[in-house]
Backbone as CSV, one residue per row, in Angstrom:
resi,resn,N_x,N_y,N_z,CA_x,CA_y,CA_z,C_x,C_y,C_z
1,MET,-118.657,-14.463,144.977,-118.013,-15.351,144.054,-118.958,-15.637,142.880
2,LYS,-118.423,-15.569,141.696,-119.209,-15.834,140.492,-119.485,-17.330,140.377
3,ARG,-120.738,-17.661,140.086,-121.144,-19.058,139.969,-120.702,-19.642,138.627
4,PHE,-120.176,-20.861,138.661,-119.733,-21.559,137.461,-120.933,-22.245,136.817
5,LEU,-121.240,-21.907,135.572,-122.391,-22.459,134.877,-121.976,-23.018,133.519
6,PRO,-121.524,-24.271,133.484,-121.160,-24.862,132.189,-122.411,-25.108,131.348
7,HIS,-122.216,-25.171,130.049,-123.299,-25.488,129.118,-123.485,-27.005,129.089
8,VAL,-124.726,-27.467,129.186,-125.029,-28.889,129.096,-125.465,-29.160,127.659
9,THR,-124.688,-30.004,126.976,-124.970,-30.283,125.575,-125.011,-31.782,125.314
10,VAL,-125.553,-32.117,124.159,-125.629,-33.499,123.704,-125.123,-33.562,122.270
11,ALA,-124.721,-34.754,121.862,-124.319,-34.990,120.478,-124.635,-36.444,120.157
12,CYS,-124.629,-36.769,118.858,-124.903,-38.145,118.435,-123.883,-38.626,117.426
13,ILE,-123.419,-39.851,117.661,-122.614,-40.592,116.679,-123.597,-41.495,115.956
14,ILE,-123.732,-41.289,114.663,-124.622,-42.114,113.858,-123.802,-42.635,112.685
15,GLU,-123.589,-43.947,112.672,-122.777,-44.578,111.624,-123.679,-45.408,110.722
16,ARG,-123.420,-45.302,109.439,-124.137,-46.117,108.456,-123.193,-46.414,107.303
17,ASP,-122.989,-47.682,107.019,-122.128,-48.096,105.903,-120.728,-47.486,105.985
18,GLY,-120.167,-47.427,107.200,-118.815,-46.909,107.381,-118.686,-45.398,107.323
19,LYS,-119.817,-44.702,107.291,-119.807,-43.235,107.271,-120.579,-42.709,108.466
20,PHE,-120.213,-41.499,108.884,-120.814,-40.862,110.044,-121.629,-39.652,109.616
21,LEU,-122.791,-39.496,110.247,-123.657,-38.360,109.966,-123.110,-37.129,110.676
22,LEU,-122.722,-36.149,109.888,-122.230,-34.882,110.423,-123.111,-33.746,109.937
23,VAL,-122.904,-32.591,110.530,-123.672,-31.403,110.190,-122.719,-30.324,109.695
24,ARG,-123.035,-29.769,108.538,-122.317,-28.583,108.051,-123.095,-27.379,108.553
25,GLU,-122.390,-26.499,109.285,-123.055,-25.348,109.893,-122.189,-24.105,109.776
26,LEU,-122.839,-22.951,109.868,-122.108,-21.684,109.866,-121.960,-21.190,111.296
27,ILE,-120.715,-20.962,111.702,-120.401,-20.417,113.023,-119.568,-19.165,112.790
28,ASP,-120.104,-18.024,113.186,-119.410,-16.742,112.993,-118.942,-16.580,111.543
29,GLY,-119.815,-16.964,110.607,-119.514,-16.801,109.194,-118.598,-17.846,108.585
30,GLN,-118.144,-18.805,109.388,-117.240,-19.856,108.916,-117.986,-21.193,108.893
31,GLU,-117.764,-21.976,107.826,-118.372,-23.295,107.772,-117.615,-24.243,108.686
32,ARG,-118.364,-24.992,109.484,-117.798,-25.949,110.425,-118.518,-27.291,110.285
33,LEU,-117.833,-28.347,110.712,-118.412,-29.686,110.771,-118.567,-30.096,112.230
34,ASN,-119.691,-30.721,112.535,-119.952,-31.170,113.894,-120.854,-32.395,113.828
35,GLN,-120.896,-33.166,114.894,-121.953,-34.143,115.014,-123.256,-33.368,115.191
36,PRO,-124.397,-34.008,114.931,-125.645,-33.370,115.345,-125.542,-33.136,116.850
37,ALA,-125.715,-31.900,117.264,-125.459,-31.560,118.668,-126.182,-30.281,119.050
38,GLY,-126.361,-30.098,120.347,-126.972,-28.864,120.817,-127.178,-28.886,122.315
39,HIS,-127.868,-27.867,122.783,-128.073,-27.657,124.213,-129.320,-28.361,124.732
40,LEU,-129.214,-28.803,125.966,-130.349,-29.337,126.697,-131.326,-28.200,126.967
41,GLU,-132.616,-28.464,126.768,-133.649,-27.471,127.065,-134.367,-27.846,128.355
42,ALA,-135.058,-26.874,128.946,-135.791,-27.104,130.195,-136.802,-28.231,130.015
43,ASP,-136.972,-29.037,131.051,-137.962,-30.118,131.080,-137.747,-31.160,129.988
44,GLU,-136.493,-31.417,129.660,-136.144,-32.359,128.609,-135.056,-33.280,129.146
45,SER,-135.132,-34.569,128.809,-134.048,-35.471,129.198,-132.901,-35.325,128.206
46,LEU,-131.735,-35.808,128.588,-130.601,-35.780,127.661,-130.923,-36.582,126.398
47,GLN,-131.600,-37.716,126.558,-131.964,-38.530,125.404,-132.918,-37.777,124.473
48,GLN,-133.920,-37.121,125.045,-134.860,-36.343,124.234,-134.138,-35.226,123.492
49,ALA,-133.193,-34.583,124.156,-132.428,-33.510,123.513,-131.623,-34.042,122.335
50,ALA,-131.016,-35.215,122.499,-130.202,-35.792,121.423,-131.048,-36.124,120.198
51,VAL,-132.204,-36.710,120.412,-133.103,-37.048,119.306,-133.605,-35.768,118.628
52,ARG,-134.017,-34.783,119.435,-134.523,-33.517,118.897,-133.459,-32.792,118.092
53,GLU,-132.263,-32.643,118.662,-131.194,-31.911,117.976,-130.815,-32.580,116.657
54,THR,-130.781,-33.909,116.653,-130.436,-34.610,115.417,-131.470,-34.324,114.334
55,LEU,-132.733,-34.369,114.682,-133.774,-34.060,113.703,-133.671,-32.611,113.240
56,GLU,-133.524,-31.679,114.178,-133.485,-30.254,113.831,-132.282,-29.883,112.960
57,GLU,-131.179,-30.616,113.105,-129.967,-30.258,112.364,-129.723,-31.105,111.123
58,THR,-130.384,-32.265,111.026,-130.107,-33.153,109.885,-131.345,-33.586,109.105
59,GLY,-132.520,-33.496,109.723,-133.715,-34.027,109.098,-133.853,-35.534,109.256
60,TRP,-133.029,-36.144,110.117,-133.075,-37.593,110.349,-133.760,-37.911,111.670
61,ASP,-134.708,-38.842,111.616,-135.245,-39.458,112.825,-134.270,-40.558,113.206
62,ILE,-133.968,-40.658,114.484,-133.010,-41.665,114.945,-133.561,-42.419,116.138
63,GLU,-132.928,-43.542,116.406,-133.182,-44.319,117.610,-131.873,-44.384,118.377
64,LEU,-131.883,-43.993,119.637,-130.671,-44.065,120.452,-130.422,-45.504,120.867
65,THR,-129.145,-45.908,120.796,-128.792,-47.292,121.120,-127.712,-47.398,122.195
66,GLY,-127.047,-46.300,122.531,-125.984,-46.368,123.524,-125.382,-45.007,123.788
67,VAL,-124.277,-45.031,124.510,-123.565,-43.812,124.902,-122.072,-44.023,124.656
68,VAL,-121.426,-43.038,124.055,-119.970,-43.082,123.892,-119.307,-42.561,125.160
69,GLY,-119.830,-41.488,125.721,-119.251,-40.949,126.946,-119.660,-39.516,127.204
70,VAL,-119.054,-38.956,128.241,-119.281,-37.570,128.631,-117.934,-36.863,128.600
71,ASP,-117.886,-35.730,127.929,-116.647,-34.967,127.806,-116.847,-33.546,128.326
72,VAL,-115.799,-32.989,128.871,-115.795,-31.590,129.290,-114.810,-30.864,128.387
73,TYR,-115.255,-29.756,127.813,-114.447,-29.020,126.843,-114.535,-27.529,127.129
74,LYS,-113.381,-26.881,127.243,-113.342,-25.429,127.387,-112.949,-24.855,126.033
75,ALA,-113.874,-24.139,125.427,-113.666,-23.604,124.081,-112.696,-22.430,124.120
76,PRO,-111.621,-22.509,123.347,-110.667,-21.409,123.349,-111.239,-20.106,122.786
77,ALA,-112.221,-20.213,121.901,-112.775,-19.016,121.261,-113.537,-18.132,122.241
78,ASN,-114.226,-18.757,123.225,-115.043,-17.946,124.140,-114.811,-18.272,125.617
79,SER,-113.907,-19.191,125.911,-113.598,-19.626,127.282,-114.794,-20.230,128.019
80,GLU,-115.826,-20.601,127.289,-116.984,-21.253,127.894,-116.688,-22.749,128.052
81,THR,-117.261,-23.347,129.092,-117.093,-24.766,129.339,-118.370,-25.501,128.944
82,TYR,-118.187,-26.612,128.232,-119.296,-27.431,127.756,-119.156,-28.835,128.335
83,VAL,-120.237,-29.363,128.884,-120.294,-30.738,129.334,-121.190,-31.454,128.328
84,ARG,-120.578,-32.339,127.545,-121.287,-32.944,126.409,-121.415,-34.451,126.581
85,THR,-122.639,-34.947,126.539,-122.919,-36.375,126.512,-123.094,-36.769,125.052
86,THR,-122.296,-37.735,124.602,-122.391,-38.196,123.224,-123.080,-39.550,123.194
87,PHE,-124.212,-39.575,122.510,-125.012,-40.784,122.355,-124.656,-41.482,121.046
88,ILE,-125.009,-42.747,120.965,-124.917,-43.524,119.736,-126.341,-43.684,119.223
89,GLY,-126.524,-43.431,117.944,-127.858,-43.557,117.380,-127.854,-44.320,116.079
90,LYS,-129.037,-44.771,115.706,-129.240,-45.476,114.449,-130.192,-44.642,113.602
91,ALA,-129.803,-44.367,112.343,-130.652,-43.607,111.433,-131.877,-44.448,111.094
92,ILE,-133.058,-43.867,111.263,-134.304,-44.583,111.016,-134.968,-44.091,109.728
93,LYS,-135.162,-42.778,109.628,-135.902,-42.225,108.492,-135.426,-40.807,108.216
94,HIS,-135.180,-40.513,106.952,-134.792,-39.158,106.564,-136.026,-38.394,106.101
95,ARG,-136.118,-37.153,106.562,-137.198,-36.251,106.141,-136.567,-35.128,105.320
96,PRO,-136.408,-35.321,104.017,-135.672,-34.353,103.200,-136.299,-32.959,103.140
97,THR,-137.579,-32.825,103.450,-138.217,-31.508,103.398,-138.304,-30.845,104.771
98,PHE,-137.737,-31.486,105.801,-137.770,-30.921,107.155,-136.970,-29.617,107.172
99,THR,-137.525,-28.564,107.771,-136.837,-27.280,107.871,-135.790,-27.357,108.977
100,LEU,-134.512,-27.227,108.586,-133.407,-27.328,109.539,-133.229,-26.025,110.306
101,ASP,-132.560,-26.104,111.454,-132.282,-24.927,112.284,-131.526,-23.857,111.505
102,ASP,-131.695,-22.610,111.935,-130.933,-21.500,111.354,-129.445,-21.775,111.509
103,GLY,-128.674,-21.441,110.484,-127.235,-21.619,110.518,-126.778,-22.992,110.063
104,ILE,-127.720,-23.914,109.880,-127.365,-25.256,109.427,-127.389,-25.279,107.902
105,ILE,-126.271,-25.697,107.317,-126.198,-25.836,105.861,-126.823,-27.161,105.457
106,GLY,-126.519,-28.208,106.190,-127.129,-29.499,105.912,-126.308,-30.651,106.420
107,PRO,-126.893,-31.844,106.348,-126.198,-33.044,106.803,-125.220,-33.545,105.748
108,GLN,-124.225,-34.285,106.214,-123.246,-34.885,105.310,-122.732,-36.170,105.943
109,TRP,-122.659,-37.250,105.153,-122.115,-38.524,105.608,-120.654,-38.590,105.192
110,LEU,-119.762,-38.780,106.177,-118.322,-38.818,105.917,-117.675,-40.004,106.624
111,THR,-116.630,-40.530,106.018,-115.845,-41.568,106.677,-114.990,-40.930,107.767
112,ARG,-114.424,-41.745,108.614,-113.527,-41.252,109.659,-112.348,-40.528,109.026
113,ASP,-111.786,-41.079,107.946,-110.644,-40.447,107.296,-111.015,-39.107,106.660
114,GLN,-112.217,-38.992,106.134,-112.665,-37.706,105.585,-112.825,-36.675,106.695
115,VAL,-113.299,-37.110,107.849,-113.406,-36.200,108.996,-112.009,-35.753,109.421
116,ALA,-111.084,-36.697,109.521,-109.713,-36.370,109.921,-109.057,-35.413,108.929
117,ALA,-109.385,-35.541,107.660,-108.816,-34.649,106.640,-109.415,-33.246,106.700
118,SER,-110.468,-33.083,107.512,-111.146,-31.789,107.634,-110.903,-31.135,108.993
119,LEU,-109.766,-31.459,109.623,-109.492,-30.966,110.983,-109.672,-29.460,111.134
120,ASP,-109.282,-28.701,110.126,-109.351,-27.242,110.240,-110.778,-26.709,110.214
121,THR,-111.762,-27.559,109.866,-113.145,-27.089,109.842,-114.010,-27.722,110.934
122,LEU,-113.419,-28.563,111.788,-114.206,-29.190,112.846,-114.600,-28.165,113.901
123,ARG,-115.803,-28.289,114.425,-116.302,-27.367,115.448,-115.435,-27.410,116.700
124,SER,-114.956,-28.617,117.037,-114.055,-28.779,118.179,-113.296,-30.085,117.987
125,PRO,-112.245,-30.298,118.775,-111.511,-31.566,118.704,-112.370,-32.772,119.096
126,MET,-113.466,-32.528,119.823,-114.336,-33.630,120.242,-114.966,-34.344,119.045
127,VAL,-115.142,-33.648,117.917,-115.802,-34.255,116.762,-115.063,-35.519,116.332
128,LEU,-113.772,-35.408,116.098,-112.985,-36.579,115.710,-112.724,-37.472,116.918
129,GLY,-112.535,-36.875,118.080,-112.241,-37.649,119.289,-113.305,-38.672,119.624
130,VAL,-114.583,-38.273,119.549,-115.639,-39.229,119.897,-115.835,-40.274,118.800
131,ILE,-115.535,-39.924,117.544,-115.566,-40.939,116.481,-114.499,-41.990,116.764
132,ASP,-113.306,-41.528,117.119,-112.224,-42.471,117.439,-112.555,-43.306,118.671
133,ASP,-113.156,-42.679,119.684,-113.580,-43.427,120.869,-114.591,-44.510,120.486
134,TYR,-115.548,-44.155,119.667,-116.571,-45.099,119.207,-115.932,-46.249,118.431
135,LEU,-115.044,-45.918,117.505,-114.393,-46.949,116.696,-113.482,-47.852,117.533
136,ALA,-112.967,-47.315,118.642,-112.125,-48.107,119.544,-112.958,-48.990,120.479
137,GLY,-114.280,-48.885,120.367,-115.147,-49.733,121.174,-115.663,-49.108,122.449
138,ARG,-115.479,-47.813,122.633,-115.973,-47.142,123.853,-117.479,-46.939,123.710
139,ARG,-118.215,-47.892,124.245,-119.668,-47.865,124.129,-120.280,-48.361,125.430
140,PHE,-121.279,-47.638,125.882,-121.966,-47.972,127.121,-123.460,-48.115,126.843
141,ALA,-124.126,-48.875,127.703,-125.563,-49.046,127.561,-126.263,-47.706,127.716
142,LEU,-127.343,-47.546,127.008,-128.123,-46.309,127.067,-128.589,-46.003,128.490
143,GLU,-128.808,-47.039,129.265,-129.316,-46.883,130.641,-128.308,-46.229,131.580
144,VAL,-127.044,-46.071,131.125,-126.051,-45.421,131.975,-126.419,-43.954,132.233
145,VAL,-127.266,-43.392,131.375,-127.748,-42.025,131.548,-129.203,-42.092,131.983
146,ALA,-129.461,-41.620,133.193,-130.830,-41.648,133.716,-131.742,-40.733,132.904
147,THR,-133.007,-41.108,132.804,-133.953,-40.293,132.040,-134.729,-39.333,132.917
148,ASP,-134.698,-39.517,134.233,-135.361,-38.591,135.143,-134.692,-38.657,136.500
149,GLY,-135.069,-37.748,137.379,-134.477,-37.670,138.700,-134.952,-38.728,139.595
């Protein structure tokens, strides 16, 4: 029997002045919008991954303040399953000269309505879904996610 190996990923909701920090990225030659997000690496906590990915994709240092939730998503494009923990973060400092990851065009601050108007370019339905969850008050203490075994 083939072993099921979902991808473990993290993302961050970062709101400032009614706008959300998103990432413009190239996926298979197409521009997409996503929260700062990426895969968990070996010997890294989910929190460390969220902070690292946000810096690597946006040039922003952040402080994690909570959790929106955990979502499971099966991508129609590749049939891969992703288990994504979405954290809430606060923008602390921007490093405009930070070298962003390959494929990243750059960060962009957008309102919820601007994100909704860009449905055809969202990386997945989770992008708008977790913003709506956050705006509806779905927020948990950061401690709900353990930092070690």
